[in-house]
C-alpha positions in Angstrom: 0.0 0.0 0.0 2.8 2.4 0.8 4.4 1.9 -2.6 1.1 2.6 -4.4 0.6 5.7 -2.2 4.1 7.0 -3.1 3.5 6.4 -6.8 0.2 8.3 -6.7 1.9 11.2 -4.7 4.7 11.5 -7.3 2.2 11.4 -10.2 0.1 14.1 -8.5 3.3 16.2 -7.8 4.3 15.9 -11.5 0.8 16.9 -12.6 0.8 19.9 -10.3 4.3 21.0 -11.5 3.2 20.7 -15.1 0.0 22.7 -14.3 2.0 25.4 -12.7 4.5 25.6 -15.6 1.6 25.7 -18.1 -0.1 28.5 -16.0 3.2 30.4 -16.0 3.6 30.1 -19.8 0.0 31.2 -20.3 0.5 34.2 -18.0 3.7 35.2 -19.8 1.9 34.9 -23.2 -1.0 37.0 -22.0 1.3 39.7 -20.7 3.2 39.9 -24.0 0.0 39.9 -26.0 -1.4 42.7 -23.8 1.9 44.7 -24.3 1.7 44.2 -28.0 -1.9 45.3 -28.2 -1.3 48.4 -26.1 1.4 49.5 -28.6 3.9 51.9 -27.2 1.8 53.4 -24.4 4.2 54.5 -21.7 7.2 54.3 -24.0 8.8 57.4 -25.3 8.7 57.7 -29.1 11.9 58.1 -31.0 12.2 61.7 -32.3 13.2 61.2 -35.9 14.4 64.1 -38.1 13.7 63.2 -41.8 15.7 65.5 -44.1 14.5 66.0 -47.6 15.5 63.4 -50.2 18.4 64.3 -52.5 19.2 63.1 -56.1 22.6 62.1 -57.4 23.8 60.3 -60.5 22.8 61.1 -64.1 21.7 64.7 -63.9 22.9 65.6 -67.4 19.5 66.8 -68.7 19.1 70.4 -67.4 15.4 70.2 -68.4 14.7 67.8 -65.6 16.2 69.9 -62.8 12.9 71.6 -61.9 10.9 68.4 -62.4 13.2 66.6 -60.0 13.1 69.5 -57.4 9.3 69.4 -57.3 9.3 65.6 -57.2 11.9 65.6 -54.3 9.7 68.0 -52.2 6.6 65.9 -52.9 8.2 62.5 -52.0 10.0 64.0 -49.0 6.6 65.1 -47.6 5.1 61.7 -48.5 8.0 59.9 -46.6 7.4 62.0 -43.5 3.7 61.4 -43.6 4.1 57.6 -44.0 6.8 57.4 -41.3 4.6 59.4 -38.9 2.2 56.4 -39.1 4.8 54.1 -37.5 4.0 54.1 -33.7 7.6 54.2 -32.6 8.4 57.5 -34.4 7.7 61.1 -33.7 8.7 63.1 -36.8 10.6 66.2 -36.0 9.7 69.4 -37.8 12.8 70.7 -39.7 11.3 74.2 -40.3 13.2 75.8 -37.4 16.5 74.8 -39.0 15.5 75.6 -42.6 18.1 78.3 -43.0 20.9 76.1 -41.8 19.7 73.2 -43.9 19.6 75.3 -47.1 23.0 76.8 -46.4 24.6 73.4 -45.9 22.7 71.9 -48.9 23.9 74.8 -51.1 27.5 73.5 -50.7 27.2 69.7 -50.3 24.9 66.7 -50.2 23.5 66.2 -46.7 23.8 62.4 -47.0 27.6 62.8 -47.2 28.4 66.0 -45.4 30.7 64.5 -42.8 28.2 64.8 -39.9 26.4 68.0 -40.7 23.1 66.1 -40.5 23.9 65.3 -36.9 24.5 69.0 -36.2 21.0 69.8 -37.6 19.4 67.0 -35.6 21.1 68.2 -32.4 19.8 71.7 -33.0 16.3 70.3 -33.4 16.6 68.0 -30.4 16.1 64.8 -32.4 17.1 61.3 -31.2 17.8 60.0 -34.8 18.2 61.6 -38.2 17.4 60.0 -41.6 19.0 61.0 -44.8 17.8 59.5 -48.1 18.8 59.9 -51.7 17.8 58.7 -55.1 20.6 57.6 -57.4 19.5 58.1 -61.0 21.4 55.7 -63.2 19.1 56.4 -66.2 15.5 57.4 -67.1 14.6 53.8 -66.3 16.9 52.6 -63.5 17.1 54.3 -60.1 17.7 53.4 -56.5 16.5 54.8 -53.2 18.9 54.6 -50.3 18.3 55.7 -46.7 20.5 55.9 -43.6 19.4 56.5 -40.0 22.0 57.7 -37.5 21.9 58.1 -33.8 22.1 61.6 -32.4 24.5 62.9 -31.1 26.9 60.0 -31.6 26.4 59.7 -35.3 26.4 55.9 -35.0 24.7 54.3 -38.0 21.6 52.4 -36.9 20.1 51.3 -40.3 21.0 51.6 -43.9 19.2 50.1 -46.9 18.8 50.5 -50.7 15.9 49.7 -53.0 16.1 49.5 -56.7 13.1 50.8 -58.7 12.1 51.6 -62.2 10.9 54.8 -63.7 12.0 58.4 -63.3 8.5 59.6 -62.8 6.0 60.5 -60.0 4.5 57.0 -59.8 7.9 55.2 -59.6 9.3 57.6 -56.9 6.1 57.4 -54.9 6.0 53.6 -55.0 9.7 53.4 -53.9 9.1 55.8 -51.0 6.0 53.8 -49.9 7.9 50.5 -50.1 10.7 52.0 -48.0 8.4 53.2 -45.3 6.6 49.8 -45.2 9.9 48.0 -44.9 11.0 50.3 -42.1 7.7 49.8 -40.3 8.0 46.0 -40.6 11.5 46.2 -39.1 10.1 47.9 -36.0 8.0 44.8 -35.1 
């Protein structure tokens, strides 16, 4: 009788241990699920400065200069708008530093200005700064590259390029939307 009692006691102890372990897993899963559903409530958003896109590469046709300038302004606003939908980001308004930005842009590309983008971001109290540029290989072949740097250290956090087709409004817009979606998916 003692042996049967000990066997039942061990079996009950194992069952209780298993039940406690399962309850712990369920509780942990519920906590994570609740945290995921609540988004970033209570977490500070990353203040991201998104500088206007730039264009490099084949710019030999002077007739496209104004078309590209208008397109760059349009897709830069589109990019800021789409990134603002990502819950982890608060997009920083660059208007207070517009004079500095234009002065720097008048002499160099901001995506390769040896840290001037960090200076702009520091002035605007941003946590991170994004520079992005379009490399025009031809009327058909282009690429969109972005780089996000930590402020004030300048440490690169993320850099990626996307090839796309068509030096036109639709091609540029699709490329920017794809980039924003890719960046959003990397946040999850």
